C-alpha positions as CSV (number, residue, x, y, z in Angstrom):
1,X,0.1,4.7,31.3
2,X,3.1,7.3,29.9
3,X,5.8,6.4,29.8
4,X,9.6,7.5,29.0
5,X,11.9,6.3,25.9
6,X,14.9,4.7,27.2
7,X,16.8,6.4,24.1
8,X,17.1,9.8,23.6
9,X,14.2,11.8,21.3
10,X,16.8,13.6,19.8
11,X,19.0,11.2,18.6
12,X,16.2,9.6,16.5
13,X,16.3,10.6,12.9
14,X,13.5,10.6,10.8
15,X,13.0,11.3,7.1
16,X,10.4,11.5,5.1
17,X,10.1,11.0,0.9
18,X,7.8,12.5,-1.8
19,X,5.9,15.0,0.3
20,X,4.3,12.9,2.3
21,X,1.5,14.8,4.7
22,X,2.6,17.2,7.5
23,X,0.2,15.3,10.0
24,X,3.0,13.0,9.8
25,X,5.6,15.7,10.8
26,X,3.1,16.8,13.6
27,X,2.8,13.4,15.3
28,X,6.3,13.0,15.8
29,X,7.4,17.0,16.4
30,X,4.7,16.9,18.6
31,X,6.1,13.9,20.6
32,X,9.5,15.4,21.4
33,X,11.4,14.2,17.8
34,X,13.7,17.1,16.7
35,X,15.2,15.4,13.9
36,X,12.3,15.0,11.4
37,X,13.7,15.5,7.8
38,X,10.6,16.5,5.0
39,X,11.8,16.3,1.3
40,X,9.4,16.6,-2.1
41,X,10.4,14.1,-4.2
42,X,11.4,10.6,-4.3
43,X,15.5,9.9,-4.2
44,X,17.8,7.6,-6.9
45,X,19.5,4.8,-4.8
46,X,22.5,6.2,-5.3
47,X,21.1,9.6,-3.4
48,X,19.2,7.1,-0.8
49,X,22.3,5.1,0.2
50,X,24.0,8.4,1.0
51,X,20.9,9.5,2.8
52,X,19.8,6.7,5.1
53,X,23.1,5.5,7.0
54,X,21.8,7.5,10.1
55,X,18.1,7.5,9.5
56,X,16.1,5.1,12.3
57,X,12.4,5.7,10.4
58,X,11.8,6.2,7.4
59,X,8.8,7.2,5.1
60,X,8.1,6.7,1.4
61,X,4.9,7.2,-1.0
62,X,4.8,4.7,-4.5
63,X,8.1,6.5,-6.2
64,X,10.8,6.1,-4.4
65,X,12.4,2.1,-4.5
66,X,14.3,0.7,-1.5
67,X,16.3,-1.9,-2.7
68,X,18.5,-4.0,-1.0
69,X,21.4,-1.9,-1.7
70,X,20.1,0.8,0.3
71,X,18.3,-1.4,2.6
72,X,22.3,-2.4,3.6
73,X,23.6,0.6,3.8
74,X,20.5,1.6,6.1
75,X,22.2,0.0,10.0
76,X,20.3,1.8,12.1
77,X,16.9,1.9,9.8
78,X,14.2,0.0,12.6
79,X,11.1,0.9,10.0
80,X,9.9,2.1,6.9
81,X,6.1,3.3,6.3
82,X,4.7,3.3,2.6
83,X,2.7,6.2,2.7
84,X,0.0,4.3,0.1
85,X,-1.8,1.6,-0.8
86,X,1.1,-1.0,-1.5
87,X,4.5,-1.7,-0.8
88,X,5.7,-3.4,-3.9
89,X,7.9,-0.2,-3.9
90,X,10.2,-2.3,-1.0
91,X,11.9,-5.5,-1.6
92,X,10.8,-7.4,1.7
93,X,12.5,-10.1,1.3
94,X,15.9,-8.3,2.2
95,X,13.7,-6.1,4.9
96,X,12.7,-9.5,6.9
97,X,16.1,-10.8,6.8
98,X,17.2,-6.7,7.9
99,X,14.6,-7.0,10.6
100,X,12.8,-3.9,10.1
101,X,9.5,-3.4,10.4
102,X,7.4,-2.5,6.7
103,X,4.0,-0.8,7.0
104,X,2.0,0.1,4.5
105,X,-2.6,2.0,4.7
106,X,-4.1,-0.2,2.7
107,X,-7.6,1.7,3.4
108,X,-6.8,5.4,3.7
109,X,-7.7,6.2,0.6
110,X,-10.6,3.9,-0.5
111,X,-13.2,6.2,-0.5
112,X,-11.1,8.4,-3.1
113,X,-10.7,5.8,-5.3
114,X,-14.5,4.8,-5.6
115,X,-16.2,7.9,-5.8
116,X,-13.8,8.6,-9.2
117,X,-14.6,5.1,-10.3
118,X,-18.1,5.5,-10.8
119,X,-17.7,9.3,-11.4
120,X,-15.3,8.2,-14.9
121,X,-18.4,5.4,-15.5
122,X,-21.0,8.3,-15.7
123,X,-18.6,10.7,-18.3
124,X,-17.7,7.5,-20.5
125,X,-20.7,5.8,-20.9
126,X,-22.2,9.4,-21.8
127,X,-19.0,9.8,-23.8
128,X,-18.8,13.2,-22.2
129,X,-14.5,12.9,-22.9
130,X,-15.5,13.3,-27.0
131,X,-17.5,16.4,-26.0
132,X,-15.6,17.6,-23.9
133,X,-13.1,17.9,-26.5
134,X,-15.1,18.5,-29.7
135,X,-16.1,21.7,-27.5
136,X,-12.8,22.9,-26.5
137,X,-11.9,22.7,-30.2
138,X,-15.0,24.4,-31.1
139,X,-17.4,22.5,-32.4
140,X,-21.1,21.9,-30.8
141,X,-21.8,18.5,-30.7
142,X,-25.4,18.2,-29.2
143,X,-26.6,14.6,-29.1
144,X,-27.7,11.7,-27.8
145,X,-26.2,8.6,-29.8
146,X,-23.9,6.4,-27.8
147,X,-25.0,8.0,-24.6
148,X,-26.3,6.1,-21.8
149,X,-27.5,5.5,-18.3
150,X,-25.6,4.0,-15.3
151,X,-29.2,2.3,-14.1
152,X,-30.0,-1.2,-15.4
153,X,-26.7,-1.5,-16.5
154,X,-23.9,-4.3,-15.1
155,X,-19.8,-3.3,-13.4
156,X,-18.2,-6.2,-13.8
157,X,-15.7,-5.5,-11.3
158,X,-12.3,-8.0,-10.9
159,X,-10.8,-8.2,-7.2
160,X,-13.4,-7.9,-4.7
161,X,-11.2,-6.5,-1.9
162,X,-11.3,-3.1,0.2
163,X,-12.1,-1.0,-2.6
164,X,-13.6,-3.4,-5.3
165,X,-16.4,-3.9,-2.7
166,X,-16.9,-0.8,-2.0
167,X,-17.0,0.7,-5.5
168,X,-19.3,-2.5,-5.8
169,X,-22.3,-0.7,-2.6
170,X,-21.9,2.6,-4.6
171,X,-23.1,1.1,-8.2
172,X,-25.9,-0.5,-6.6
173,X,-26.7,2.4,-5.1
174,X,-27.6,4.2,-8.3
175,X,-29.2,1.3,-10.2
176,X,-26.5,-0.5,-11.3
177,X,-26.4,-4.3,-11.3
178,X,-23.4,-5.3,-10.0
179,X,-20.7,-8.8,-10.9
180,X,-17.4,-9.7,-9.6
181,X,-14.7,-12.1,-9.8
182,X,-12.0,-12.2,-6.7
183,X,-9.4,-15.9,-7.3
184,X,-10.6,-15.6,-3.3
185,X,-14.3,-16.7,-1.9
186,X,-15.9,-13.4,-0.6
187,X,-19.2,-12.7,0.8
188,X,-20.8,-10.6,-1.7
189,X,-22.5,-7.0,-0.3
190,X,-26.0,-6.3,-1.6
191,X,-27.2,-7.8,-4.4
192,X,-23.7,-8.1,-5.8
193,X,-23.0,-11.6,-7.7
194,X,-20.4,-13.5,-7.9
195,X,-19.1,-15.1,-11.4
196,X,-16.7,-18.7,-11.9
197,X,-14.7,-17.3,-14.1
198,X,-13.0,-13.9,-15.9
199,X,-14.5,-14.8,-19.4
200,X,-17.7,-15.2,-17.5
201,X,-17.4,-11.9,-16.0
202,X,-16.5,-9.6,-18.6
203,X,-18.4,-11.5,-21.5
204,X,-21.9,-10.2,-19.6
205,X,-20.6,-6.6,-17.7
206,X,-21.2,-3.5,-19.8
207,X,-18.1,-1.5,-17.4
208,X,-15.2,-3.3,-15.8
209,X,-13.8,-2.2,-13.4
210,X,-10.2,-3.5,-12.0
211,X,-9.1,-3.2,-8.6
212,X,-6.1,-6.3,-8.3
213,X,-2.3,-6.3,-6.9
214,X,0.1,-6.3,-8.5
215,X,1.4,-9.9,-8.7
216,X,3.4,-12.5,-11.1
217,X,-0.5,-13.9,-11.8
218,X,-2.4,-10.8,-12.0
219,X,0.5,-9.5,-14.6
220,X,-1.1,-8.7,-17.9
221,X,-4.3,-10.1,-16.6
222,X,-6.0,-8.1,-19.8
223,X,-4.7,-9.8,-22.6
224,X,-6.0,-9.8,-26.3
225,X,-7.4,-12.8,-25.6
226,X,-9.3,-11.6,-23.1
227,X,-10.5,-8.4,-24.9
228,X,-12.2,-10.9,-27.3
229,X,-14.5,-12.2,-24.9
230,X,-15.2,-8.6,-23.2
231,X,-18.7,-7.8,-24.4
232,X,-19.3,-5.6,-27.6
233,X,-19.1,-1.4,-26.8
234,X,-18.1,-2.2,-23.1
235,X,-15.8,-0.1,-20.9
236,X,-13.1,-0.8,-19.1
237,X,-11.1,1.2,-16.0
238,X,-8.4,-0.1,-14.8
239,X,-7.5,2.3,-11.2
240,X,-4.7,-0.7,-10.0
241,X,-1.9,-1.8,-11.0
242,X,0.0,0.1,-14.4
243,X,1.2,-3.9,-15.7
244,X,-2.6,-6.1,-15.5
245,X,-3.7,-4.3,-18.5
246,X,-1.7,-4.7,-22.1
247,X,-2.5,-1.6,-23.7
248,X,-1.0,-1.9,-26.7
249,X,-3.7,-5.0,-26.9
250,X,-6.4,-2.4,-25.4
251,X,-5.9,0.5,-28.3
252,X,-6.6,-1.9,-30.8
253,X,-10.0,-2.8,-29.4
254,X,-10.8,0.8,-28.9
255,X,-9.9,1.5,-32.1
256,X,-12.0,-1.5,-33.7
257,X,-14.7,-0.6,-31.9
258,X,-14.8,-3.5,-29.7
259,X,-14.5,-0.8,-26.6
260,X,-15.8,1.7,-26.5
261,X,-14.3,3.2,-23.6
262,X,-11.9,3.4,-21.7
263,X,-10.0,4.5,-18.4
264,X,-6.3,4.2,-17.4
265,X,-5.0,6.0,-14.5
266,X,-1.9,3.4,-13.8
267,X,1.4,2.4,-16.6
268,X,4.3,-0.5,-17.0
269,X,6.2,2.6,-17.0
270,X,5.7,6.3,-15.2
271,X,7.6,9.2,-15.3
272,X,9.6,10.1,-12.2
273,X,8.2,13.6,-11.9
274,X,6.3,16.0,-12.7
275,X,6.9,17.5,-16.4
276,X,8.6,15.1,-17.4
277,X,7.7,13.4,-20.6
278,X,4.9,10.5,-20.8
279,X,3.5,8.3,-23.8
280,X,0.8,6.0,-23.8
281,X,-0.4,3.6,-27.1
282,X,-4.3,5.0,-25.7
283,X,-3.3,8.9,-26.6
284,X,-5.4,10.5,-28.8
285,X,-8.0,7.7,-28.9
286,X,-11.8,8.5,-29.0
287,X,-13.6,8.0,-25.1
288,X,-9.9,7.3,-23.1
289,X,-9.2,9.3,-19.9
290,X,-5.6,9.0,-18.7
291,X,-4.6,10.7,-16.0
292,X,-1.5,10.9,-14.1
293,X,-2.0,7.9,-11.2
294,X,-3.8,10.1,-8.8
295,X,-6.8,7.9,-8.8
296,X,-6.5,8.0,-4.0
297,X,-5.0,11.3,-4.6
298,X,-7.2,13.4,-2.5
299,X,-6.5,16.0,0.7
300,X,-8.8,13.9,2.5
301,X,-6.8,10.7,1.5
302,X,-3.4,12.1,2.0
303,X,-4.4,13.3,5.3
304,X,-5.9,9.4,6.5
305,X,-3.0,7.8,5.4
306,X,0.0,10.8,6.7
307,X,-2.0,10.0,9.9
308,X,-2.6,5.7,9.6
309,X,1.0,5.0,8.8
310,X,2.8,8.2,11.0
311,X,0.8,6.8,13.9
312,X,2.0,2.8,13.0
313,X,5.9,4.4,13.2
314,X,5.5,6.1,15.9
315,X,3.8,2.6,17.9
316,X,6.3,1.2,17.2
317,X,9.4,3.0,18.2
318,X,7.6,4.1,20.8
319,X,5.4,0.8,22.1
320,X,6.8,-2.4,20.1
321,X,4.1,-2.4,18.3
322,X,3.7,-4.1,14.9
323,X,0.7,-4.7,13.7
324,X,0.2,-4.1,10.3
325,X,3.7,-5.3,9.6
326,X,4.6,-6.7,6.0
327,X,7.7,-8.4,7.2
328,X,8.0,-8.5,11.6
329,X,4.7,-10.8,13.4
330,X,2.3,-8.6,14.8
331,X,2.0,-8.3,18.1
332,X,0.4,-5.4,20.1
333,X,0.8,-4.8,24.1
334,X,0.1,-2.6,26.7
335,X,3.3,-1.0,28.8
336,X,3.5,-2.7,31.9
337,X,4.1,-0.8,34.9
338,X,7.1,-1.4,37.1
339,X,8.9,-3.3,34.6
340,X,11.4,-2.6,31.4
341,X,10.8,-3.9,27.7
342,X,13.2,-5.8,25.1
343,X,12.4,-6.4,22.1
344,X,13.7,-8.9,20.1
345,X,13.7,-9.5,16.0
346,X,15.6,-12.7,15.1
347,X,15.6,-15.6,12.5
348,X,12.6,-17.8,13.0
349,X,14.7,-21.7,13.9
350,X,13.9,-23.6,17.2
351,X,15.7,-23.3,20.1
352,X,15.7,-19.0,20.2
353,X,13.4,-19.0,22.6
354,X,15.0,-21.4,24.3
355,X,18.5,-20.1,24.5
356,X,17.3,-16.2,25.3
357,X,14.6,-18.0,28.5
358,X,18.1,-19.9,29.4
359,X,20.4,-17.1,29.5
360,X,18.3,-14.7,31.1
361,X,17.4,-17.5,33.7
362,X,20.8,-18.3,34.3
363,X,22.2,-14.8,35.1
364,X,18.5,-14.1,38.0
365,X,17.1,-12.0,35.2
366,X,13.1,-12.2,36.3
367,X,10.9,-11.9,33.0
368,X,7.8,-10.5,34.6
369,X,6.3,-10.5,30.8
370,X,7.0,-12.5,27.2
371,X,5.4,-12.4,24.4
372,X,6.6,-14.7,20.3
373,X,5.0,-14.3,17.1
374,X,6.8,-16.1,14.3
375,X,6.6,-15.7,10.6
376,X,8.2,-18.4,7.8
377,X,11.2,-15.9,8.1
378,X,11.1,-14.2,11.5
379,X,10.9,-14.5,15.0
380,X,9.5,-11.2,17.2
381,X,9.9,-11.6,21.0
382,X,8.4,-8.6,23.6
383,X,10.1,-9.1,27.4
384,X,8.7,-7.4,29.7
385,X,11.9,-7.9,32.1
386,X,13.0,-6.4,35.9
387,X,14.0,-2.5,35.8
388,X,17.0,-2.9,37.7
389,X,18.4,-5.4,35.3
390,X,17.3,-4.4,32.1
391,X,20.4,-3.2,31.0
392,X,22.3,-6.9,32.1
393,X,19.7,-8.4,30.4
394,X,20.1,-5.9,26.7
395,X,23.9,-7.4,27.0
396,X,23.1,-11.0,26.8
397,X,20.3,-10.9,24.2
398,X,22.6,-9.0,21.7
399,X,24.8,-12.5,21.6
400,X,22.2,-15.0,21.9
401,X,21.9,-16.8,18.1
402,X,20.3,-16.1,15.9
403,X,19.7,-12.3,16.5
404,X,18.7,-10.0,13.9
405,X,18.0,-6.7,16.4
406,X,17.2,-6.1,19.8
407,X,16.3,-2.9,21.4
408,X,15.4,-1.8,25.0
409,X,12.0,0.4,24.4
410,X,11.9,1.7,28.2
């Protein structure tokens, strides 16, 4: 059903940072939103505070930090789209408090990362980085010593989620044995075997690949003590999060020959922009591949992410749909003919829904449809009310105790 929004689209300000895919810009412009601003880089906290004061929708990638101060300054902000896998760059606690919806794209670059992990496994187990370096230096190094096939080797996957399970499928197709370890019980794909402990997994794997989020539990997951349990001559691949591996301990293990190679894409500290100086204890070590956080950086992935996150932002703005949100509870309802829709976000305390219904009933405002969903902090109510009384209903709902945000949708 075609709907006309209750707000002038030319008054909605949309800001995209960090060179987000043009697909995101196109979606909004094609639907009548003219104030879409796109910047190529990230902004500092001070710059963001100045930039977001009149912004309704904000799109970022992994470099932009959305701090409590930024959110406090963004009085008109309705939603943030993280055009990447993670949301750890956003203060989710403050966003929840402010009733700002936060979306991301948890699946869009899965294939890109999985393919690269398999490619790196081949390069490292064949010691291609060393031979490539020698060839560039004019040294002919034709030998089979230390070079192996993937077939028959064991790939150990730590974190059997979206990417880890995809890597599992690709690895098995190449004839590898697959073992995985996850803190949650996961159904194995194909012939993959679940390990009972991290120690069990790393002690049997020829290649260990990390696919875990950045949490307090995963920080320094791979330490000096854990590296001592790795199979002699094994390979470590980290295309997950920078805080997961103790890089100094890894460098020591590589120098001492306990591990035969490594590929690292993410680091505890990363430069702000291209061309900035970058340092790591792994630089200059043999059979080590270092890449600048490009695990999911393919044209296909960026296009998919652009389409996915921008569609979530658009559907929230136009329809009030919050499926995939990390802050406001997920609701997705079709439009109702002959009614106006009001979105009400409030602190999740007892009695708010009762207060809403009492206030509307007291003024004889007919509720055509209503849906409530809550999380620990926030309650989200979608109300379809009589068209003739929707403006009055909006004014009444603004004054309900514990209200954070109210918006008439159409």
